[in-house]
Every structure is written in C-alpha cells, then in structure tokens.
C-alpha positions as a Python dict, from the first residue, in 0.01 Angstrom:
ca = {
    (1, 'M'): (0, 0, 0),
    (2, 'T'): (293, 234, 64),
    (3, 'A'): (428, 414, -239),
    (4, 'A'): (802, 386, -290),
    (5, 'A'): (1054, 599, -477),
    (6, 'G'): (958, 607, -843),
    (7, 'D'): (589, 529, -781),
    (8, 'R'): (352, 765, -959),
    (9, 'V'): (109, 987, -768),
    (10, 'L'): (-139, 1252, -877),
    (11, 'V'): (-209, 1586, -709),
    (12, 'T'): (-506, 1798, -813),
    (13, 'G'): (-461, 2167, -746),
    (14, 'G'): (-86, 2119, -760),
    (15, 'A'): (-18, 2486, -824),
    (16, 'G'): (-208, 2604, -516),
    (17, 'V'): (-54, 2691, -181),
    (18, 'V'): (-95, 2345, -26),
    (19, 'G'): (-64, 2158, -353),
    (20, 'S'): (271, 2309, -451),
    (21, 'A'): (414, 2241, -104),
    (22, 'L'): (297, 1881, -129),
    (23, 'V'): (438, 1841, -480),
    (24, 'G'): (774, 1976, -365),
    (25, 'R'): (779, 1745, -63),
    (26, 'M'): (701, 1433, -265),
    (27, 'Q'): (949, 1525, -537),
    (28, 'S'): (1219, 1553, -272),
    (29, 'E'): (1135, 1200, -156),
    (30, 'G'): (1167, 1049, -500),
    (31, 'L'): (802, 1001, -593),
    (32, 'S'): (699, 1057, -952),
    (33, 'V'): (443, 1336, -928),
    (34, 'R'): (174, 1434, -1172),
    (35, 'A'): (-8, 1763, -1115),
    (36, 'L'): (-347, 1850, -1257),
    (37, 'V'): (-366, 2226, -1322),
    (38, 'R'): (-599, 2454, -1513),
    (39, 'R'): (-364, 2711, -1667),
    (40, 'P'): (-49, 2695, -1880),
    (41, 'E'): (144, 2917, -1637),
    (42, 'A'): (57, 2677, -1356),
    (43, 'A'): (176, 2387, -1570),
    (44, 'A'): (508, 2568, -1620),
    (45, 'A'): (540, 2617, -1244),
    (46, 'M'): (481, 2245, -1184),
    (47, 'A'): (734, 2149, -1449),
    (48, 'A'): (987, 2376, -1278),
    (49, 'L'): (933, 2175, -958),
    (50, 'G'): (1001, 1853, -1149),
    (51, 'A'): (639, 1737, -1165),
    (52, 'E'): (460, 1619, -1479),
    (53, 'P'): (181, 1872, -1546),
    (54, 'F'): (-155, 1779, -1690),
    (55, 'L'): (-389, 2052, -1808),
    (56, 'G'): (-749, 1991, -1715),
    (57, 'D'): (-1041, 2060, -1486),
    (58, 'I'): (-1158, 1843, -1197),
    (59, 'L'): (-1504, 1824, -1358),
    (60, 'D'): (-1357, 1691, -1686),
    (61, 'A'): (-1369, 1311, -1659),
    (62, 'A'): (-1151, 1254, -1966),
    (63, 'A'): (-877, 1485, -1836),
    (64, 'L'): (-892, 1318, -1495),
    (65, 'D'): (-861, 973, -1650),
    (66, 'R'): (-555, 1077, -1848),
    (67, 'A'): (-390, 1220, -1539),
    (68, 'A'): (-480, 937, -1299),
    (69, 'V'): (-383, 637, -1510),
    (70, 'G'): (-103, 441, -1348),
    (71, 'C'): (-110, 648, -1025),
    (72, 'R'): (-87, 462, -696),
    (73, 'W'): (-206, 751, -481),
    (74, 'V'): (-439, 1038, -574),
    (75, 'F'): (-429, 1354, -360),
    (76, 'H'): (-733, 1570, -417),
    (77, 'V'): (-621, 1914, -299),
    (78, 'A'): (-806, 2134, -550),
    (79, 'G'): (-1111, 2321, -427),
    (80, 'L'): (-1284, 2656, -407),
    (81, 'N'): (-1246, 2857, -87),
    (82, 'A'): (-1470, 3164, -98),
    (83, 'Y'): (-1706, 3359, 123),
    (84, 'C'): (-1973, 3623, 84),
    (85, 'R'): (-2110, 3480, -241),
    (86, 'R'): (-2456, 3588, -345),
    (87, 'D'): (-2479, 3266, -544),
    (88, 'P'): (-2283, 2986, -372),
    (89, 'S'): (-2367, 2721, -634),
    (90, 'D'): (-2009, 2716, -765),
    (91, 'L'): (-1887, 2618, -416),
    (92, 'F'): (-2098, 2303, -431),
    (93, 'R'): (-2018, 2229, -795),
    (94, 'V'): (-1644, 2249, -744),
    (95, 'N'): (-1612, 2112, -392),
    (96, 'V'): (-1878, 1839, -395),
    (97, 'Q'): (-1919, 1734, -758),
    (98, 'G'): (-1550, 1793, -829),
    (99, 'S'): (-1439, 1578, -536),
    (100, 'L'): (-1659, 1290, -648),
    (101, 'A'): (-1531, 1324, -1006),
    (102, 'V'): (-1169, 1294, -888),
    (103, 'L'): (-1252, 1001, -660),
    (104, 'R'): (-1427, 817, -945),
    (105, 'A'): (-1128, 874, -1172),
    (106, 'A'): (-905, 727, -900),
    (107, 'Q'): (-1137, 427, -883),
    (108, 'R'): (-1125, 378, -1260),
    (109, 'A'): (-745, 407, -1257),
    (110, 'G'): (-715, 139, -990),
    (111, 'A'): (-541, 366, -738),
    (112, 'D'): (-466, 224, -395),
    (113, 'R'): (-543, 535, -196),
    (114, 'F'): (-738, 859, -229),
    (115, 'I'): (-632, 1137, 10),
    (116, 'H'): (-900, 1404, 32),
    (117, 'T'): (-816, 1756, 147),
    (118, 'S'): (-1113, 1876, 346),
    (119, 'S'): (-1103, 2152, 608),
    (120, 'A'): (-1117, 2179, 985),
    (121, 'V'): (-1433, 2388, 946),
    (122, 'T'): (-1622, 2066, 867),
    (123, 'L'): (-1581, 1949, 1228),
    (124, 'G'): (-1879, 2163, 1323),
    (125, 'E'): (-1783, 2200, 1689),
    (126, 'A'): (-1998, 2414, 1916),
    (127, 'R'): (-1892, 2771, 1984),
    (128, 'G'): (-1626, 2776, 2253),
    (129, 'A'): (-1541, 2408, 2209),
    (130, 'T'): (-1218, 2261, 2074),
    (131, 'G'): (-1280, 2085, 1744),
    (132, 'H'): (-1147, 1734, 1692),
    (133, 'E'): (-1220, 1432, 1476),
    (134, 'G'): (-1499, 1313, 1706),
    (135, 'S'): (-1667, 1649, 1766),
    (136, 'P'): (-2048, 1628, 1751),
    (137, 'H'): (-2163, 1856, 1471),
    (138, 'R'): (-2359, 2158, 1590),
    (139, 'G'): (-2625, 2089, 1327),
    (140, 'H'): (-2596, 2412, 1133),
    (141, 'Y'): (-2337, 2584, 915),
    (142, 'L'): (-2170, 2919, 957),
    (143, 'T'): (-2094, 2960, 586),
    (144, 'A'): (-2180, 2809, 249),
    (145, 'Y'): (-1813, 2710, 215),
    (146, 'E'): (-1831, 2511, 537),
    (147, 'R'): (-2143, 2330, 417),
    (148, 'A'): (-1996, 2255, 75),
    (149, 'K'): (-1674, 2113, 223),
    (150, 'H'): (-1870, 1903, 473),
    (151, 'E'): (-2098, 1766, 204),
    (152, 'A'): (-1793, 1687, -10),
    (153, 'E'): (-1627, 1500, 275),
    (154, 'L'): (-1940, 1295, 348),
    (155, 'A'): (-1984, 1217, -22),
    (156, 'V'): (-1625, 1100, -60),
    (157, 'L'): (-1644, 871, 241),
    (158, 'S'): (-1980, 719, 141),
    (159, 'E'): (-1916, 673, -233),
    (160, 'P'): (-1912, 299, -324),
    (161, 'G'): (-1586, 150, -447),
    (162, 'G'): (-1274, -21, -329),
    (163, 'V'): (-1014, 255, -322),
    (164, 'E'): (-906, 339, 33),
    (165, 'R'): (-993, 691, 144),
    (166, 'V'): (-826, 909, 406),
    (167, 'V'): (-938, 1264, 486),
    (168, 'V'): (-718, 1545, 615),
    (169, 'N'): (-877, 1850, 778),
    (170, 'P'): (-626, 2137, 787),
    (171, 'A'): (-670, 2442, 1006),
    (172, 'S'): (-567, 2777, 858),
    (173, 'V'): (-256, 2700, 651),
    (174, 'Q'): (14, 2962, 694),
    (175, 'G'): (388, 2979, 652),
    (176, 'V'): (678, 3067, 429),
    (177, 'G'): (553, 3134, 78),
    (178, 'R'): (208, 3260, 172),
    (179, 'S'): (118, 3628, 176),
    (180, 'S'): (-217, 3632, -5),
    (181, 'G'): (-559, 3495, 76),
    (182, 'T'): (-588, 3427, 448),
    (183, 'G'): (-213, 3493, 472),
    (184, 'R'): (-286, 3860, 407),
    (185, 'L'): (-404, 3897, 767),
    (186, 'L'): (-64, 3801, 908),
    (187, 'L'): (116, 4026, 660),
    (188, 'D'): (-107, 4321, 747),
    (189, 'L'): (-51, 4258, 1119),
    (190, 'A'): (327, 4248, 1065),
    (191, 'R'): (312, 4572, 864),
    (192, 'G'): (99, 4745, 1127),
    (193, 'R'): (-171, 4815, 871),
    (194, 'L'): (-460, 4696, 1087),
    (195, 'P'): (-540, 4969, 1339),
    (196, 'L'): (-859, 4780, 1426),
    (197, 'A'): (-907, 4404, 1443),
    (198, 'V'): (-1155, 4156, 1586),
    (199, 'D'): (-1076, 3977, 1908),
    (200, 'T'): (-1098, 3616, 1792),
    (201, 'R'): (-897, 3295, 1806),
    (202, 'L'): (-708, 3132, 1520),
    (203, 'S'): (-585, 2777, 1467),
    (204, 'I'): (-287, 2747, 1233),
    (205, 'V'): (-88, 2469, 1073),
    (206, 'D'): (249, 2546, 918),
    (207, 'L'): (244, 2501, 540),
    (208, 'A'): (535, 2255, 555),
    (209, 'D'): (362, 2056, 831),
    (210, 'C'): (41, 2049, 626),
    (211, 'A'): (229, 1895, 332),
    (212, 'A'): (397, 1645, 565),
    (213, 'G'): (59, 1559, 714),
    (214, 'H'): (-87, 1480, 373),
    (215, 'L'): (202, 1246, 296),
    (216, 'A'): (182, 1083, 639),
    (217, 'A'): (-191, 1027, 592),
    (218, 'A'): (-121, 852, 263),
    (219, 'R'): (140, 628, 424),
    (220, 'H'): (-9, 558, 765),
    (221, 'G'): (-369, 678, 779),
    (222, 'R'): (-650, 439, 863),
    (223, 'P'): (-893, 386, 573),
    (224, 'G'): (-1202, 598, 631),
    (225, 'A'): (-1034, 809, 901),
    (226, 'R'): (-1016, 1188, 932),
    (227, 'Y'): (-708, 1368, 1060),
    (228, 'V'): (-714, 1728, 1180),
    (229, 'L'): (-392, 1912, 1094),
    (230, 'S'): (-353, 2194, 1346),
    (231, 'G'): (-28, 2297, 1508),
    (232, 'F'): (-135, 2572, 1749),
    (233, 'S'): (-424, 2797, 1848),
    (234, 'L'): (-376, 3158, 1957),
    (235, 'A'): (-585, 3463, 2031),
    (236, 'L'): (-521, 3738, 1780),
    (237, 'R'): (-341, 3947, 2043),
    (238, 'E'): (-102, 3655, 2099),
    (239, 'V'): (-35, 3631, 1727),
    (240, 'V'): (60, 4000, 1728),
    (241, 'Q'): (291, 3944, 2027),
    (242, 'V'): (474, 3656, 1857),
    (243, 'L'): (512, 3854, 1535),
    (244, 'G'): (638, 4152, 1735),
    (245, 'G'): (894, 3937, 1913),
    (246, 'R'): (1057, 3851, 1579),
    (247, 'L'): (1016, 4201, 1433),
    (248, 'G'): (1197, 4356, 1731),
    (249, 'P'): (1216, 4738, 1732),
    (250, 'A'): (1022, 4746, 1406),
    (251, 'A'): (723, 4576, 1569),
    (252, 'P'): (399, 4766, 1507),
    (253, 'R'): (160, 4863, 1782),
    (254, 'Q'): (-105, 4605, 1860),
    (255, 'P'): (-431, 4692, 1687),
    (256, 'L'): (-731, 4795, 1888),
    (257, 'L'): (-922, 4471, 1941),
    (258, 'L'): (-1298, 4487, 1908),
    (259, 'P'): (-1558, 4227, 2004),
    (260, 'P'): (-1729, 4070, 1701),
    (261, 'S'): (-2058, 4230, 1808),
    (262, 'A'): (-1907, 4571, 1732),
    (263, 'L'): (-1898, 4477, 1364),
    (264, 'A'): (-2263, 4375, 1335),
    (265, 'L'): (-2390, 4712, 1207),
    (266, 'P'): (-2088, 4787, 980),
    (267, 'T'): (-2123, 4439, 836),
    (268, 'R'): (-2487, 4488, 748),
    (269, 'L'): (-2415, 4829, 596),
    (270, 'S'): (-2118, 4715, 388),
    (271, 'W'): (-2306, 4411, 262),
    (272, 'W'): (-2600, 4630, 165),
    (273, 'L'): (-2383, 4893, -6),
    (274, 'A'): (-2136, 4660, -179),
    (275, 'P'): (-2280, 4307, -198),
    (276, 'G'): (-2026, 4055, -314),
    (277, 'R'): (-1738, 4304, -296),
    (278, 'S'): (-1703, 4390, 71),
    (279, 'R'): (-1468, 4183, 289),
    (280, 'L'): (-1730, 4217, 562),
    (281, 'C'): (-2037, 4000, 526),
    (282, 'P'): (-2258, 3788, 751),
    (283, 'E'): (-2039, 3483, 682),
    (284, 'T'): (-1711, 3645, 781),
    (285, 'L'): (-1875, 3786, 1093),
    (286, 'A'): (-2010, 3442, 1185),
    (287, 'N'): (-1659, 3299, 1154),
    (288, 'L'): (-1512, 3574, 1370),
    (289, 'R'): (-1776, 3525, 1638),
    (290, 'H'): (-1721, 3152, 1645),
    (291, 'G'): (-1340, 3153, 1646),
    (292, 'A'): (-1129, 2850, 1559),
    (293, 'V'): (-968, 2619, 1812),
    (294, 'Y'): (-872, 2274, 1683),
    (295, 'D'): (-690, 1973, 1825),
    (296, 'G'): (-444, 1819, 1578),
    (297, 'S'): (-296, 1564, 1818),
    (298, 'L'): (-446, 1254, 1652),
    (299, 'A'): (-218, 1313, 1353),
    (300, 'T'): (78, 1313, 1592),
    (301, 'R'): (-29, 991, 1765),
    (302, 'E'): (-129, 791, 1457),
    (303, 'L'): (69, 947, 1172),
    (304, 'G'): (382, 1055, 1357),
    (305, 'L'): (336, 1418, 1250),
    (306, 'R'): (539, 1673, 1446),
    (307, 'Y'): (424, 2033, 1437),
    (308, 'R'): (626, 2351, 1439),
    (309, 'S'): (555, 2587, 1728),
    (310, 'A'): (385, 2923, 1688),
    (311, 'E'): (719, 3093, 1745),
    (312, 'E'): (885, 2893, 1469),
    (313, 'T'): (606, 2923, 1215),
    (314, 'L'): (541, 3294, 1268),
    (315, 'G'): (908, 3375, 1314),
    (316, 'N'): (1001, 3205, 988),
    (317, 'L'): (716, 3388, 819),
    (318, 'V'): (845, 3726, 937),
    (319, 'D'): (1193, 3638, 812),
    (320, 'W'): (1045, 3548, 474),
    (321, 'F'): (845, 3872, 464),
    (322, 'R'): (1172, 4058, 519),
    (323, 'A'): (1361, 3859, 256),
    (324, 'E'): (1084, 3925, 2),
    (325, 'D'): (1078, 4296, 95),
    (326, 'L'): (710, 4268, 187),
    (327, 'L'): (743, 4466, 509),
}
C-alpha cells in the first residue's frame, strides 16, 4: 500500500498553496508526481518543480482519467475557498461534484489510496469548544463554504468502491511562501496596517507541516479516518505578540481589538452597499464570532506528525516577509 521511490502519484490543485508544497515534498522524496492544473502558467510552475503537469479541470472526466492512469495515490487538494457569495452554487459544484469526479477517476485508474483535502471547518464543533475528529456537529453551518466542504467530505467517504480513502482537515494553513488569501491577515498585522481588528482565536498549521501531514496520511492513515492538521491555536493578540517578538524594534503597535458584536452594524451596511465586494459580510462575521480552536494531536499519535511551534512558524514567516521585501 505504501508508495516507494519512483511510484507515480497525482495531485489535483498542484499549483495552489498546499498543492505546490505537497508536490515539492514528494518530489524531494523520490516520488513521480503528476499535477493537474488549469492554466499553462501553472503547468510551467509544476514542471519547474520537477512534476509532470496535466492541463485539465476536476469536472472533466476525460482529463482526470488521463492524469490518474497508473497512479498509486491520488491527492485531491483542489477546491474553491470563498465567502460572501450571493450565489454559492459554484462552491458546491467544485467542492462536492469535483471531489466525487476525482474520486471516481481514481477508482477507474485502480489507485490504492485517495487522500482528500477537506477543512477543519467541517468538524462543526460548538462555539467555545475545541474541534477534533470526534466532535459532535452543531447541526448548522456558519458559511456556504463550510457546508460545501462538509458535504464533499461525506460524499467522498460514502461513495461505493474499493479505493481506500483518508481525509485530512487542515486548520488555517500559513507559513513561508504565503502572503495572499488568508495569509494577508498576518502580513497586514506584521506591517501594522490593521489599526482595528476583531478579538478572535485562530488555529494554524504550518504550510510545511500540512504537506507532511498529507504524505503521512497517505502512508499511515487508517482507511475511512479523518485527521485534523492543526499545530497551534492563539488569540489574535497573541499572534501580534509573537510577530512583534521577531520584528523587534520594528514591531507595530497592537491593533485595537474589538468584540465581534461591534462589527454587526458595519457588516450589514457594507453588505447592503457593496454586496459581493465587501470583505465584511454575515459569513465572515459568523466565523469571527465563532473563532477556531482545533486539536491536531491525533495526527501526531497515529501518523507521527510533528508540528512547528507558533514561534517557529510565525518567526520564519516574518523572516520570509523581510527577505521578500514585503514589510
């Protein structure tokens, strides 16, 4: 069941943040990596990493079959992460239908294992609770993205067929190489460009640890199991303190921290004035109110995954910001 050096594996979304880290990790360990990407420039980036790029979409069965043939493992990392959508149908099409399409291609190709990248938001823990693999779901969703990822995970695990399936549920993925998307928050905090922020909690997994966790799940994960990948959880003020410790004299002042309730009226106004364009919307406010605290220790016990500390992850990120002249 374990892939050895030279064995072929497929990664969908190989040019994404997690996908490219995973491709690089597997290339360094001698696996023959194929990467399914949608754009020629992404294919060039994968070729530069030593992977074999395949142009195609996860909803294109013929493209998936071409990419998956002869692959022992299939890592489905591709997905759509978006909030504040007036029409969330694309979230379900990409994340649910796309996941099943990739799984079925893996089945047709005779792959041994299918490793599905879900999200820690699918745990559905109650507000104030620590989310883990056995958390009882609260019974409702904070966002359309959360619902789509949960439905995708359930569909993948219940789909008939013999290929073994393992699910990984990463917390917020941050680290060297990431400054956009959710990584923009950490960059703005390091720059001191957030005079106001919401007092919430974050759970983070280092990008390198996330890639290692995917590979460990493929090698050692129990079929049908879920593994939360979360290295540490901090209040936002603690994140600022750790960043400031590495920044030294250049550390910005801590932003004024507001309770999520203080954003209720601005959120409604911004969503009314600029629907679909504002960064504030009922979904982002719901996430901020809920916070994110996850327990990633099962991956340590069963997969042997060792996490970087907050000081190491955030310190390395600050050093990378400096090296890239982003500060």
